[in-house]
PyMOL Python script that loads the backbone (N, CA, C, O; Angstrom):
from pymol import cmd

cmd.read_pdbstr("""\
ATOM      1  N   MET A   1     -21.125  37.915 -30.544  1.00  0.00           N
ATOM      2  CA  MET A   1     -19.688  37.044 -30.423  1.00  0.00           C
ATOM      3  C   MET A   1     -20.314  36.331 -29.422  1.00  0.00           C
ATOM      4  O   MET A   1     -21.232  36.622 -28.656  1.00  0.00           O
ATOM      5  N   GLU A   2     -19.561  35.221 -29.593  1.00  0.00           N
ATOM      6  CA  GLU A   2     -20.439  33.991 -28.226  1.00  0.00           C
ATOM      7  C   GLU A   2     -20.059  34.014 -27.356  1.00  0.00           C
ATOM      8  O   GLU A   2     -19.104  34.690 -26.973  1.00  0.00           O
ATOM      9  N   ASP A   3     -20.734  33.233 -26.741  1.00  0.00           N
ATOM     10  CA  ASP A   3     -20.506  33.618 -25.301  1.00  0.00           C
ATOM     11  C   ASP A   3     -18.966  31.919 -24.571  1.00  0.00           C
ATOM     12  O   ASP A   3     -19.189  30.723 -24.385  1.00  0.00           O
ATOM     13  N   LYS A   4     -17.744  32.664 -24.415  1.00  0.00           N
ATOM     14  CA  LYS A   4     -17.742  31.401 -23.982  1.00  0.00           C
ATOM     15  C   LYS A   4     -17.002  31.298 -22.712  1.00  0.00           C
ATOM     16  O   LYS A   4     -15.851  31.026 -22.370  1.00  0.00           O
ATOM     17  N   SER A   5     -18.602  31.763 -21.896  1.00  0.00           N
ATOM     18  CA  SER A   5     -18.533  30.915 -20.394  1.00  0.00           C
ATOM     19  C   SER A   5     -19.990  29.408 -20.481  1.00  0.00           C
ATOM     20  O   SER A   5     -20.354  28.740 -19.514  1.00  0.00           O
ATOM     21  N   LYS A   6     -20.383  29.315 -21.567  1.00  0.00           N
ATOM     22  CA  LYS A   6     -21.077  28.844 -21.948  1.00  0.00           C
ATOM     23  C   LYS A   6     -20.984  26.926 -21.420  1.00  0.00           C
ATOM     24  O   LYS A   6     -20.111  26.232 -21.941  1.00  0.00           O
ATOM     25  N   PRO A   7     -21.851  26.378 -20.508  1.00  0.00           N
ATOM     26  CA  PRO A   7     -20.457  24.394 -19.863  1.00  0.00           C
ATOM     27  C   PRO A   7     -20.412  24.327 -21.373  1.00  0.00           C
ATOM     28  O   PRO A   7     -21.072  24.922 -22.225  1.00  0.00           O
ATOM     29  N   ILE A   8     -19.442  23.431 -21.458  1.00  0.00           N
ATOM     30  CA  ILE A   8     -19.276  22.273 -22.356  1.00  0.00           C
ATOM     31  C   ILE A   8     -19.875  20.481 -22.147  1.00  0.00           C
ATOM     32  O   ILE A   8     -19.409  19.641 -21.377  1.00  0.00           O
ATOM     33  N   LYS A   9     -20.775  20.360 -22.905  1.00  0.00           N
ATOM     34  CA  LYS A   9     -21.275  19.159 -22.663  1.00  0.00           C
ATOM     35  C   LYS A   9     -20.258  18.250 -23.933  1.00  0.00           C
ATOM     36  O   LYS A   9     -19.685  18.610 -24.961  1.00  0.00           O
ATOM     37  N   PHE A  10     -20.428  16.795 -23.142  1.00  0.00           N
ATOM     38  CA  PHE A  10     -20.220  15.835 -23.283  1.00  0.00           C
ATOM     39  C   PHE A  10     -20.343  15.659 -24.805  1.00  0.00           C
ATOM     40  O   PHE A  10     -19.268  15.552 -25.394  1.00  0.00           O
ATOM     41  N   GLU A  11     -21.440  15.610 -25.530  1.00  0.00           N
ATOM     42  CA  GLU A  11     -22.616  15.575 -26.782  1.00  0.00           C
ATOM     43  C   GLU A  11     -21.760  16.170 -27.404  1.00  0.00           C
ATOM     44  O   GLU A  11     -21.194  15.495 -28.264  1.00  0.00           O
ATOM     45  N   ASP A  12     -21.392  17.376 -27.271  1.00  0.00           N
ATOM     46  CA  ASP A  12     -20.711  19.043 -28.116  1.00  0.00           C
ATOM     47  C   ASP A  12     -19.205  18.091 -28.561  1.00  0.00           C
ATOM     48  O   ASP A  12     -18.631  17.840 -29.621  1.00  0.00           O
ATOM     49  N   LEU A  13     -19.000  17.790 -27.245  1.00  0.00           N
ATOM     50  CA  LEU A  13     -16.449  16.651 -27.701  1.00  0.00           C
ATOM     51  C   LEU A  13     -16.902  15.416 -28.574  1.00  0.00           C
ATOM     52  O   LEU A  13     -16.093  14.700 -29.164  1.00  0.00           O
ATOM     53  N   GLY A  14     -18.725  15.171 -28.611  1.00  0.00           N
ATOM     54  CA  GLY A  14     -18.023  13.779 -30.170  1.00  0.00           C
ATOM     55  C   GLY A  14     -17.553  12.648 -29.492  1.00  0.00           C
ATOM     56  O   GLY A  14     -17.622  11.752 -30.334  1.00  0.00           O
ATOM     57  N   LEU A  15     -17.293  12.367 -28.874  1.00  0.00           N
ATOM     58  CA  LEU A  15     -16.604  11.572 -27.278  1.00  0.00           C
ATOM     59  C   LEU A  15     -17.193  10.293 -26.892  1.00  0.00           C
ATOM     60  O   LEU A  15     -18.390  10.092 -26.688  1.00  0.00           O
ATOM     61  N   SER A  16     -16.232   9.440 -26.808  1.00  0.00           N
ATOM     62  CA  SER A  16     -16.482   8.353 -26.671  1.00  0.00           C
ATOM     63  C   SER A  16     -17.020   7.985 -24.832  1.00  0.00           C
ATOM     64  O   SER A  16     -16.392   8.313 -23.825  1.00  0.00           O
ATOM     65  N   MET A  17     -18.492   7.143 -24.898  1.00  0.00           N
ATOM     66  CA  MET A  17     -18.140   6.781 -23.227  1.00  0.00           C
ATOM     67  C   MET A  17     -17.189   6.538 -22.510  1.00  0.00           C
ATOM     68  O   MET A  17     -17.076   7.052 -21.397  1.00  0.00           O
ATOM     69  N   ARG A  18     -15.578   4.992 -23.450  1.00  0.00           N
ATOM     70  CA  ARG A  18     -15.016   4.441 -22.889  1.00  0.00           C
ATOM     71  C   ARG A  18     -13.610   6.478 -22.991  1.00  0.00           C
ATOM     72  O   ARG A  18     -12.782   6.702 -22.108  1.00  0.00           O
ATOM     73  N   ASP A  19     -13.800   7.326 -24.062  1.00  0.00           N
ATOM     74  CA  ASP A  19     -13.233   8.669 -23.834  1.00  0.00           C
ATOM     75  C   ASP A  19     -13.550   9.228 -22.132  1.00  0.00           C
ATOM     76  O   ASP A  19     -12.922   9.278 -21.075  1.00  0.00           O
ATOM     77  N   ARG A  20     -14.309   9.428 -22.412  1.00  0.00           N
ATOM     78  CA  ARG A  20     -15.269  10.192 -21.082  1.00  0.00           C
ATOM     79  C   ARG A  20     -14.741   9.681 -20.150  1.00  0.00           C
ATOM     80  O   ARG A  20     -13.743  10.343 -19.861  1.00  0.00           O
ATOM     81  N   LEU A  21     -14.839   9.037 -19.654  1.00  0.00           N
ATOM     82  CA  LEU A  21     -13.266   8.388 -18.656  1.00  0.00           C
ATOM     83  C   LEU A  21     -11.788   8.611 -18.468  1.00  0.00           C
ATOM     84  O   LEU A  21     -11.061   8.773 -17.488  1.00  0.00           O
ATOM     85  N   LYS A  22     -11.611   8.557 -19.818  1.00  0.00           N
ATOM     86  CA  LYS A  22     -10.866   9.067 -19.440  1.00  0.00           C
ATOM     87  C   LYS A  22     -10.373  10.449 -18.844  1.00  0.00           C
ATOM     88  O   LYS A  22      -9.498  10.542 -17.983  1.00  0.00           O
ATOM     89  N   LEU A  23     -10.580  10.771 -19.019  1.00  0.00           N
ATOM     90  CA  LEU A  23     -11.060  13.365 -18.398  1.00  0.00           C
ATOM     91  C   LEU A  23     -11.043  13.422 -17.369  1.00  0.00           C
ATOM     92  O   LEU A  23     -11.813  12.850 -16.597  1.00  0.00           O
ATOM     93  N   PRO A  24      -9.932  14.307 -17.040  1.00  0.00           N
ATOM     94  CA  PRO A  24      -9.402  14.901 -15.641  1.00  0.00           C
ATOM     95  C   PRO A  24     -10.580  15.320 -14.998  1.00  0.00           C
ATOM     96  O   PRO A  24     -11.307  16.105 -15.606  1.00  0.00           O
ATOM     97  N   SER A  25     -10.939  14.878 -13.713  1.00  0.00           N
ATOM     98  CA  SER A  25     -12.307  15.718 -12.999  1.00  0.00           C
ATOM     99  C   SER A  25     -11.841  16.681 -12.980  1.00  0.00           C
ATOM    100  O   SER A  25     -10.687  16.771 -13.398  1.00  0.00           O
ATOM    101  N   ARG A  26     -12.855  18.386 -12.250  1.00  0.00           N
ATOM    102  CA  ARG A  26     -12.224  19.136 -11.906  1.00  0.00           C
ATOM    103  C   ARG A  26     -11.357  18.545 -10.894  1.00  0.00           C
ATOM    104  O   ARG A  26     -10.246  18.397 -11.404  1.00  0.00           O
ATOM    105  N   ARG A  27     -11.367  18.228  -9.944  1.00  0.00           N
ATOM    106  CA  ARG A  27     -10.753  18.572  -9.405  1.00  0.00           C
ATOM    107  C   ARG A  27      -9.215  18.035  -9.217  1.00  0.00           C
ATOM    108  O   ARG A  27      -8.432  18.406  -8.342  1.00  0.00           O
ATOM    109  N   GLU A  28      -8.923  16.885 -10.448  1.00  0.00           N
ATOM    110  CA  GLU A  28      -7.843  16.569 -10.786  1.00  0.00           C
ATOM    111  C   GLU A  28      -6.827  18.308 -11.467  1.00  0.00           C
ATOM    112  O   GLU A  28      -5.634  18.577 -11.326  1.00  0.00           O
ATOM    113  N   LEU A  29      -7.844  19.065 -12.111  1.00  0.00           N
ATOM    114  CA  LEU A  29      -7.791  20.073 -12.773  1.00  0.00           C
ATOM    115  C   LEU A  29      -6.486  20.887 -12.101  1.00  0.00           C
ATOM    116  O   LEU A  29      -5.431  21.361 -12.521  1.00  0.00           O
ATOM    117  N   SER A  30      -7.185  20.769 -10.791  1.00  0.00           N
ATOM    118  CA  SER A  30      -7.049  22.317  -9.442  1.00  0.00           C
ATOM    119  C   SER A  30      -6.444  21.842  -8.669  1.00  0.00           C
ATOM    120  O   SER A  30      -6.709  22.265  -7.543  1.00  0.00           O
ATOM    121  N   SER A  31      -5.372  20.791  -8.730  1.00  0.00           N
ATOM    122  CA  SER A  31      -5.175  20.032  -6.827  1.00  0.00           C
ATOM    123  C   SER A  31      -3.589  20.327  -7.231  1.00  0.00           C
ATOM    124  O   SER A  31      -2.734  19.446  -7.145  1.00  0.00           O
ATOM    125  N   ARG A  32      -3.288  21.762  -7.712  1.00  0.00           N
ATOM    126  CA  ARG A  32      -1.283  21.919  -7.725  1.00  0.00           C
ATOM    127  C   ARG A  32      -1.830  22.339  -6.233  1.00  0.00           C
ATOM    128  O   ARG A  32      -2.905  22.610  -5.699  1.00  0.00           O
ATOM    129  N   PRO A  33       0.321  22.173  -5.691  1.00  0.00           N
ATOM    130  CA  PRO A  33      -0.078  22.380  -3.887  1.00  0.00           C
ATOM    131  C   PRO A  33      -0.721  23.667  -3.620  1.00  0.00           C
ATOM    132  O   PRO A  33      -1.027  24.426  -4.539  1.00  0.00           O
ATOM    133  N   TRP A  34      -0.900  23.889  -2.593  1.00  0.00           N
ATOM    134  CA  TRP A  34      -1.068  24.661  -1.907  1.00  0.00           C
ATOM    135  C   TRP A  34       0.231  25.961  -1.245  1.00  0.00           C
ATOM    136  O   TRP A  34       1.243  25.312  -0.982  1.00  0.00           O
ATOM    137  N   SER A  35       0.362  26.805  -1.070  1.00  0.00           N
ATOM    138  CA  SER A  35       1.010  27.924  -0.438  1.00  0.00           C
ATOM    139  C   SER A  35       1.193  27.469   0.353  1.00  0.00           C
ATOM    140  O   SER A  35       0.704  26.429   0.795  1.00  0.00           O
ATOM    141  N   ASP A  36       2.198  28.341   0.878  1.00  0.00           N
ATOM    142  CA  ASP A  36       2.044  28.159   2.328  1.00  0.00           C
ATOM    143  C   ASP A  36       0.700  29.188   3.022  1.00  0.00           C
ATOM    144  O   ASP A  36      -0.137  28.603   3.708  1.00  0.00           O
ATOM    145  N   ASP A  37       0.538  30.950   2.767  1.00  0.00           N
ATOM    146  CA  ASP A  37       0.020  31.577   2.165  1.00  0.00           C
ATOM    147  C   ASP A  37      -2.135  31.656   2.301  1.00  0.00           C
ATOM    148  O   ASP A  37      -3.029  32.342   2.796  1.00  0.00           O
ATOM    149  N   GLN A  38      -1.834  29.902   1.114  1.00  0.00           N
ATOM    150  CA  GLN A  38      -3.254  29.872   1.022  1.00  0.00           C
ATOM    151  C   GLN A  38      -3.514  29.272   1.782  1.00  0.00           C
ATOM    152  O   GLN A  38      -4.638  29.397   2.267  1.00  0.00           O
ATOM    153  N   MET A  39      -2.132  27.791   2.553  1.00  0.00           N
ATOM    154  CA  MET A  39      -2.358  27.099   3.596  1.00  0.00           C
ATOM    155  C   MET A  39      -3.457  27.651   5.454  1.00  0.00           C
ATOM    156  O   MET A  39      -4.303  27.350   6.297  1.00  0.00           O
ATOM    157  N   ARG A  40      -2.577  28.502   5.009  1.00  0.00           N
ATOM    158  CA  ARG A  40      -2.983  29.113   6.547  1.00  0.00           C
ATOM    159  C   ARG A  40      -4.608  30.287   5.924  1.00  0.00           C
ATOM    160  O   ARG A  40      -5.380  30.522   6.854  1.00  0.00           O
ATOM    161  N   ALA A  41      -4.939  30.779   4.829  1.00  0.00           N
ATOM    162  CA  ALA A  41      -6.330  31.073   5.037  1.00  0.00           C
ATOM    163  C   ALA A  41      -7.106  30.071   5.436  1.00  0.00           C
ATOM    164  O   ALA A  41      -7.645  29.784   6.505  1.00  0.00           O
ATOM    165  N   PHE A  42      -7.064  29.603   4.402  1.00  0.00           N
ATOM    166  CA  PHE A  42      -7.416  27.958   4.422  1.00  0.00           C
ATOM    167  C   PHE A  42      -8.369  27.298   5.661  1.00  0.00           C
ATOM    168  O   PHE A  42      -9.525  26.884   5.565  1.00  0.00           O
ATOM    169  N   ILE A  43      -7.313  27.350   7.103  1.00  0.00           N
ATOM    170  CA  ILE A  43      -7.109  27.299   7.577  1.00  0.00           C
ATOM    171  C   ILE A  43      -7.759  27.867   9.243  1.00  0.00           C
ATOM    172  O   ILE A  43      -8.184  27.396  10.298  1.00  0.00           O
ATOM    173  N   GLU A  44      -7.457  29.269   8.539  1.00  0.00           N
ATOM    174  CA  GLU A  44      -7.976  30.497   9.027  1.00  0.00           C
ATOM    175  C   GLU A  44     -10.016  30.488   9.008  1.00  0.00           C
ATOM    176  O   GLU A  44     -10.914  30.959   9.706  1.00  0.00           O
ATOM    177  N   ARG A  45      -9.923  29.817   8.011  1.00  0.00           N
ATOM    178  CA  ARG A  45     -11.215  30.413   7.645  1.00  0.00           C
ATOM    179  C   ARG A  45     -12.324  29.222   8.120  1.00  0.00           C
ATOM    180  O   ARG A  45     -13.529  29.417   8.281  1.00  0.00           O
ATOM    181  N   GLN A  46     -11.592  27.910   8.307  1.00  0.00           N
ATOM    182  CA  GLN A  46     -12.200  27.045   8.750  1.00  0.00           C
ATOM    183  C   GLN A  46     -12.441  27.209  10.556  1.00  0.00           C
ATOM    184  O   GLN A  46     -13.204  26.375  11.044  1.00  0.00           O
ATOM    185  N   LYS A  47     -12.152  27.686  10.999  1.00  0.00           N
ATOM    186  CA  LYS A  47     -12.247  28.370  12.392  1.00  0.00           C
ATOM    187  C   LYS A  47     -13.711  28.576  12.088  1.00  0.00           C
ATOM    188  O   LYS A  47     -14.527  27.755  12.506  1.00  0.00           O
ATOM    189  N   HIS A  48     -14.079  29.598  11.403  1.00  0.00           N
ATOM    190  CA  HIS A  48     -14.990  30.297  11.138  1.00  0.00           C
ATOM    191  C   HIS A  48     -16.525  28.369  10.922  1.00  0.00           C
ATOM    192  O   HIS A  48     -17.447  28.483  11.730  1.00  0.00           O
ATOM    193  N   VAL A  49     -16.549  28.051  10.707  1.00  0.00           N
ATOM    194  CA  VAL A  49     -17.669  27.155   9.750  1.00  0.00           C
ATOM    195  C   VAL A  49     -18.250  26.695  10.889  1.00  0.00           C
ATOM    196  O   VAL A  49     -19.466  26.886  10.873  1.00  0.00           O
ATOM    197  N   PRO A  50     -17.592  25.821  12.500  1.00  0.00           N
ATOM    198  CA  PRO A  50     -18.803  25.539  13.114  1.00  0.00           C
ATOM    199  C   PRO A  50     -20.286  27.139  13.508  1.00  0.00           C
ATOM    200  O   PRO A  50     -21.510  27.015  13.469  1.00  0.00           O
ATOM    201  N   SER A  51     -19.694  28.063  13.745  1.00  0.00           N
ATOM    202  CA  SER A  51     -20.789  29.075  14.057  1.00  0.00           C
ATOM    203  C   SER A  51     -21.538  29.051  13.330  1.00  0.00           C
ATOM    204  O   SER A  51     -22.707  28.982  13.709  1.00  0.00           O
ATOM    205  N   ILE A  52     -21.006  29.132  10.917  1.00  0.00           N
ATOM    206  CA  ILE A  52     -21.951  29.371  10.621  1.00  0.00           C
ATOM    207  C   ILE A  52     -22.533  28.108  10.638  1.00  0.00           C
ATOM    208  O   ILE A  52     -23.750  28.272  10.734  1.00  0.00           O
ATOM    209  N   LEU A  53     -22.345  27.320  10.608  1.00  0.00           N
ATOM    210  CA  LEU A  53     -23.776  25.928  11.038  1.00  0.00           C
ATOM    211  C   LEU A  53     -24.546  25.886  11.862  1.00  0.00           C
ATOM    212  O   LEU A  53     -25.237  24.876  11.730  1.00  0.00           O
ATOM    213  N   ALA A  54     -24.928  26.703  13.023  1.00  0.00           N
ATOM    214  CA  ALA A  54     -25.126  26.763  14.488  1.00  0.00           C
ATOM    215  C   ALA A  54     -26.077  28.067  13.547  1.00  0.00           C
ATOM    216  O   ALA A  54     -27.301  27.938  13.559  1.00  0.00           O
ATOM    217  N   GLU A  55     -25.602  29.010  12.937  1.00  0.00           N
ATOM    218  CA  GLU A  55     -26.300  30.338  12.558  1.00  0.00           C
ATOM    219  C   GLU A  55     -27.747  29.223  11.940  1.00  0.00           C
ATOM    220  O   GLU A  55     -28.838  29.288  12.506  1.00  0.00           O
ATOM    221  N   MET A  56     -27.487  28.187  10.644  1.00  0.00           N
ATOM    222  CA  MET A  56     -27.788  27.588   9.964  1.00  0.00           C
ATOM    223  C   MET A  56     -29.249  26.233  10.540  1.00  0.00           C
ATOM    224  O   MET A  56     -30.215  25.723   9.973  1.00  0.00           O
ATOM    225  N   GLY A  57     -28.398  26.106  12.450  1.00  0.00           N
ATOM    226  CA  GLY A  57     -29.305  25.072  13.038  1.00  0.00           C
ATOM    227  C   GLY A  57     -28.925  23.861  12.996  1.00  0.00           C
ATOM    228  O   GLY A  57     -29.124  22.814  13.613  1.00  0.00           O
ATOM    229  N   ILE A  58     -28.233  24.296  11.986  1.00  0.00           N
ATOM    230  CA  ILE A  58     -26.599  22.133  12.038  1.00  0.00           C
ATOM    231  C   ILE A  58     -26.098  22.703  13.650  1.00  0.00           C
ATOM    232  O   ILE A  58     -25.848  23.859  13.991  1.00  0.00           O
ATOM    233  N   ARG A  59     -26.071  21.797  14.235  1.00  0.00           N
ATOM    234  CA  ARG A  59     -25.402  21.179  16.014  1.00  0.00           C
ATOM    235  C   ARG A  59     -24.126  20.340  15.170  1.00  0.00           C
ATOM    236  O   ARG A  59     -24.512  19.676  14.207  1.00  0.00           O
ATOM    237  N   ILE A  60     -22.873  20.329  15.420  1.00  0.00           N
ATOM    238  CA  ILE A  60     -21.856  19.842  15.791  1.00  0.00           C
ATOM    239  C   ILE A  60     -21.921  18.890  16.779  1.00  0.00           C
ATOM    240  O   ILE A  60     -21.792  19.421  17.882  1.00  0.00           O
ATOM    241  N   VAL A  61     -22.132  17.185  16.858  1.00  0.00           N
ATOM    242  CA  VAL A  61     -22.254  16.099  17.820  1.00  0.00           C
ATOM    243  C   VAL A  61     -21.104  15.803  18.377  1.00  0.00           C
ATOM    244  O   VAL A  61     -21.066  15.471  19.562  1.00  0.00           O
ATOM    245  N   ARG A  62     -19.863  15.887  17.523  1.00  0.00           N
ATOM    246  CA  ARG A  62     -18.612  15.697  17.552  1.00  0.00           C
ATOM    247  C   ARG A  62     -17.883  15.144  16.194  1.00  0.00           C
ATOM    248  O   ARG A  62     -18.345  14.695  15.144  1.00  0.00           O
ATOM    249  N   THR A  63     -16.207  15.423  16.778  1.00  0.00           N
ATOM    250  CA  THR A  63     -15.148  15.557  15.278  1.00  0.00           C
ATOM    251  C   THR A  63     -14.958  14.192  15.090  1.00  0.00           C
ATOM    252  O   THR A  63     -15.146  13.099  15.624  1.00  0.00           O
ATOM    253  N   VAL A  64     -14.653  14.550  14.430  1.00  0.00           N
ATOM    254  CA  VAL A  64     -13.398  13.178  13.805  1.00  0.00           C
ATOM    255  C   VAL A  64     -12.907  12.507  12.596  1.00  0.00           C
ATOM    256  O   VAL A  64     -13.529  12.554  11.535  1.00  0.00           O
ATOM    257  N   SER A  65     -11.532  11.732  12.781  1.00  0.00           N
ATOM    258  CA  SER A  65     -10.419  12.578  11.773  1.00  0.00           C
ATOM    259  C   SER A  65     -11.770  11.477  10.588  1.00  0.00           C
ATOM    260  O   SER A  65     -12.726  10.723  10.770  1.00  0.00           O
ATOM    261  N   TYR A  66     -10.766  12.239   9.092  1.00  0.00           N
ATOM    262  CA  TYR A  66     -11.308  11.117   7.919  1.00  0.00           C
ATOM    263  C   TYR A  66     -10.998   9.880   7.930  1.00  0.00           C
ATOM    264  O   TYR A  66     -11.987   9.156   7.812  1.00  0.00           O
ATOM    265  N   SER A  67      -9.319   8.958   8.092  1.00  0.00           N
ATOM    266  CA  SER A  67      -8.969   8.289   8.686  1.00  0.00           C
ATOM    267  C   SER A  67     -10.679   7.240   9.576  1.00  0.00           C
ATOM    268  O   SER A  67     -11.300   6.241   9.213  1.00  0.00           O
ATOM    269  N   GLN A  68     -10.813   8.137  10.736  1.00  0.00           N
ATOM    270  CA  GLN A  68     -11.904   6.950  11.541  1.00  0.00           C
ATOM    271  C   GLN A  68     -13.508   7.261  10.961  1.00  0.00           C
ATOM    272  O   GLN A  68     -14.495   6.705  11.442  1.00  0.00           O
ATOM    273  N   LEU A  69     -13.562   8.240   9.857  1.00  0.00           N
ATOM    274  CA  LEU A  69     -15.355   8.358   9.776  1.00  0.00           C
ATOM    275  C   LEU A  69     -15.018   6.931   8.638  1.00  0.00           C
ATOM    276  O   LEU A  69     -15.351   5.746   8.654  1.00  0.00           O
ATOM    277  N   LYS A  70     -14.379   7.595   7.917  1.00  0.00           N
ATOM    278  CA  LYS A  70     -14.096   6.270   6.101  1.00  0.00           C
ATOM    279  C   LYS A  70     -14.377   4.759   7.088  1.00  0.00           C
ATOM    280  O   LYS A  70     -15.154   3.993   6.518  1.00  0.00           O
ATOM    281  N   GLU A  71     -13.928   4.321   8.271  1.00  0.00           N
ATOM    282  CA  GLU A  71     -14.146   3.533   8.888  1.00  0.00           C
ATOM    283  C   GLU A  71     -15.095   3.124   9.159  1.00  0.00           C
ATOM    284  O   GLU A  71     -15.654   2.044   8.967  1.00  0.00           O
ATOM    285  N   GLU A  72     -15.412   4.290   9.793  1.00  0.00           N
ATOM    286  CA  GLU A  72     -16.744   3.141  10.779  1.00  0.00           C
ATOM    287  C   GLU A  72     -17.945   3.552   9.343  1.00  0.00           C
ATOM    288  O   GLU A  72     -18.894   2.775   9.241  1.00  0.00           O
ATOM    289  N   TRP A  73     -17.881   4.532   8.481  1.00  0.00           N
ATOM    290  CA  TRP A  73     -18.916   4.040   7.513  1.00  0.00           C
ATOM    291  C   TRP A  73     -19.058   2.914   6.197  1.00  0.00           C
ATOM    292  O   TRP A  73     -19.881   2.706   5.305  1.00  0.00           O
ATOM    293  N   VAL A  74     -17.732   2.317   6.643  1.00  0.00           N
ATOM    294  CA  VAL A  74     -17.189   0.943   6.341  1.00  0.00           C
ATOM    295  C   VAL A  74     -18.358  -0.007   7.052  1.00  0.00           C
ATOM    296  O   VAL A  74     -18.852  -1.008   6.532  1.00  0.00           O
ATOM    297  N   GLN A  75     -18.617   0.422   8.086  1.00  0.00           N
ATOM    298  CA  GLN A  75     -18.581  -0.637   9.230  1.00  0.00           C
ATOM    299  C   GLN A  75     -19.974  -0.213   8.932  1.00  0.00           C
ATOM    300  O   GLN A  75     -20.556  -1.092   8.296  1.00  0.00           O
ATOM    301  N   THR A  76     -20.739   0.872   9.182  1.00  0.00           N
ATOM    302  CA  THR A  76     -22.325   0.990   9.560  1.00  0.00           C
ATOM    303  C   THR A  76     -23.368   0.192   8.115  1.00  0.00           C
ATOM    304  O   THR A  76     -23.382   0.276   6.887  1.00  0.00           O
ATOM    305  N   ASP A  77     -23.901  -0.333   8.864  1.00  0.00           N
ATOM    306  CA  ASP A  77     -25.693  -0.934   8.219  1.00  0.00           C
ATOM    307  C   ASP A  77     -26.420   0.262   8.054  1.00  0.00           C
ATOM    308  O   ASP A  77     -27.019   0.842   8.959  1.00  0.00           O
ATOM    309  N   ILE A  78     -26.302   0.886   5.973  1.00  0.00           N
ATOM    310  CA  ILE A  78     -26.672   1.714   5.995  1.00  0.00           C
ATOM    311  C   ILE A  78     -28.518   1.954   5.766  1.00  0.00           C
ATOM    312  O   ILE A  78     -29.175   2.924   5.388  1.00  0.00           O
ATOM    313  N   GLY A  79     -28.924   0.452   6.239  1.00  0.00           N
ATOM    314  CA  GLY A  79     -29.930   0.192   6.399  1.00  0.00           C
ATOM    315  C   GLY A  79     -30.578   0.694   7.655  1.00  0.00           C
ATOM    316  O   GLY A  79     -31.809   0.712   7.624  1.00  0.00           O
ATOM    317  N   SER A  80     -29.923   1.155   8.882  1.00  0.00           N
ATOM    318  CA  SER A  80     -29.705   1.093   9.880  1.00  0.00           C
ATOM    319  C   SER A  80     -29.517   2.886  10.515  1.00  0.00           C
ATOM    320  O   SER A  80     -29.997   3.265  11.584  1.00  0.00           O
ATOM    321  N   VAL A  81     -28.864   3.611   9.729  1.00  0.00           N
ATOM    322  CA  VAL A  81     -28.779   5.029   9.957  1.00  0.00           C
ATOM    323  C   VAL A  81     -29.975   5.823   9.842  1.00  0.00           C
ATOM    324  O   VAL A  81     -30.716   5.781   8.860  1.00  0.00           O
ATOM    325  N   SER A  82     -30.163   6.577  10.900  1.00  0.00           N
ATOM    326  CA  SER A  82     -31.230   7.212  11.635  1.00  0.00           C
ATOM    327  C   SER A  82     -30.754   9.433  10.637  1.00  0.00           C
ATOM    328  O   SER A  82     -29.812  10.012  10.096  1.00  0.00           O
ATOM    329  N   LEU A  83     -31.650   9.598  10.883  1.00  0.00           N
ATOM    330  CA  LEU A  83     -31.379  11.037  11.073  1.00  0.00           C
ATOM    331  C   LEU A  83     -31.328  12.210  11.803  1.00  0.00           C
ATOM    332  O   LEU A  83     -30.983  13.392  11.797  1.00  0.00           O
ATOM    333  N   GLU A  84     -32.013  11.005  12.652  1.00  0.00           N
ATOM    334  CA  GLU A  84     -32.453  12.219  14.051  1.00  0.00           C
ATOM    335  C   GLU A  84     -31.660  10.748  14.876  1.00  0.00           C
ATOM    336  O   GLU A  84     -31.436   9.556  14.666  1.00  0.00           O
ATOM    337  N   GLU A  85     -31.417  12.003  16.101  1.00  0.00           N
ATOM    338  CA  GLU A  85     -30.695  11.118  17.177  1.00  0.00           C
ATOM    339  C   GLU A  85     -31.542  11.078  18.697  1.00  0.00           C
ATOM    340  O   GLU A  85     -31.093  10.422  19.637  1.00  0.00           O
TER     341      GLU A  85
END
""", "prot")
cmd.dss("prot")
cmd.show_as("cartoon", "prot")
cmd.util.cbc("prot")
cmd.orient("prot")
């Protein structure tokens, strides 16, 4: 019996580089809208993230919106970024 869980490699598909770029990403394949129940469950799970991170020794310094983070990232000089504060 053949193992169907074996990952598919691009080489196995025989696709050109151009054709590979046309393949949808995993995120695109699973990006159908969430139901209200799924959204509520996700939000409820997210409430536990800070305590999980704290147990791992990761401290949250501040929170920012995605748009603010994106703006700060664009303005940041990567060479000046330090992992220690």
